[in-house]
C-alpha positions as semicolon CSV with decimal commas, in nm:
position;residue;x (nm);y (nm);z (nm)
1;X;13,258;11,846;9,314
2;X;12,944;12,038;9,295
3;X;12,802;11,789;9,036
4;X;12,883;11,503;9,265
5;X;12,714;11,678;9,567
6;X;12,393;11,779;9,374
7;X;12,380;11,430;9,232
8;X;12,388;11,273;9,568
9;X;12,118;11,489;9,717
10;X;11,902;11,466;9,429
11;X;11,945;11,052;9,446
12;X;11,846;11,107;9,812
13;X;11,525;11,286;9,723
14;X;11,458;11,011;9,450
15;X;11,516;10,720;9,687
16;X;11,281;10,865;9,970
17;X;11,022;10,944;9,674
18;X;11,055;10,570;9,559
19;X;11,035;10,442;9,902
20;X;10,708;10,629;9,992
21;X;10,545;10,509;9,641
22;X;10,612;10,148;9,734
23;X;10,449;10,204;10,090
24;X;10,172;10,366;9,947
25;X;10,128;10,062;9,692
26;X;10,163;9,815;9,984
27;X;9,889;10,003;10,164
28;X;9,668;9,999;9,878
29;X;9,727;9,610;9,837
30;X;9,645;9,559;10,196
31;X;9,319;9,732;10,149
32;X;9,242;9,516;9,836
33;X;9,231;9,837;9,603
34;X;9,507;9,662;9,381
35;X;9,600;9,316;9,293
36;X;9,933;9,127;9,379
37;X;10,034;9,157;9,007
38;X;9,985;9,545;9,016
39;X;10,144;9,565;9,311
40;X;10,471;9,399;9,160
41;X;10,456;9,577;8,842
42;X;10,410;9,924;8,993
43;X;10,679;9,870;9,230
44;X;10,932;9,739;8,975
45;X;10,842;10,033;8,740
46;X;10,890;10,290;9,025
47;X;11,208;10,145;9,139
48;X;11,355;10,099;8,775
49;X;11,257;10,454;8,703
50;X;11,417;10,595;9,003
51;X;11,724;10,409;8,917
52;X;11,753;10,524;8,564
53;X;11,680;10,902;8,669
54;X;11,949;10,867;8,960
55;X;12,199;10,720;8,756
56;X;12,142;10,991;8,459
57;X;12,146;11,283;8,704
58;X;12,534;11,345;8,704
59;X;12,554;11,371;8,328
60;X;12,274;11,613;8,319
61;X;12,438;11,831;8,605
62;X;12,753;11,802;8,422
63;X;12,591;11,971;8,110
64;X;12,431;12,235;8,308
65;X;12,749;12,324;8,472
66;X;12,938;12,337;8,146
67;X;12,668;12,585;8,000
68;X;12,699;12,785;8,332
69;X;13,068;12,810;8,349
């Protein structure tokens, strides 16, 4: 139960972080600081990295809980 709860809260934090990164990238694109291609690439990398980390969290937390208990 604690693994699931920790994973959910961590996934929420990761979601907020990725959303903020994409917002910053959109602002940079509007100011012509980055190109459209960089916007797409950086946004995709941020989203995929967030998904990979969020999906791997339960396994990592499970290992930590096994060591503690």
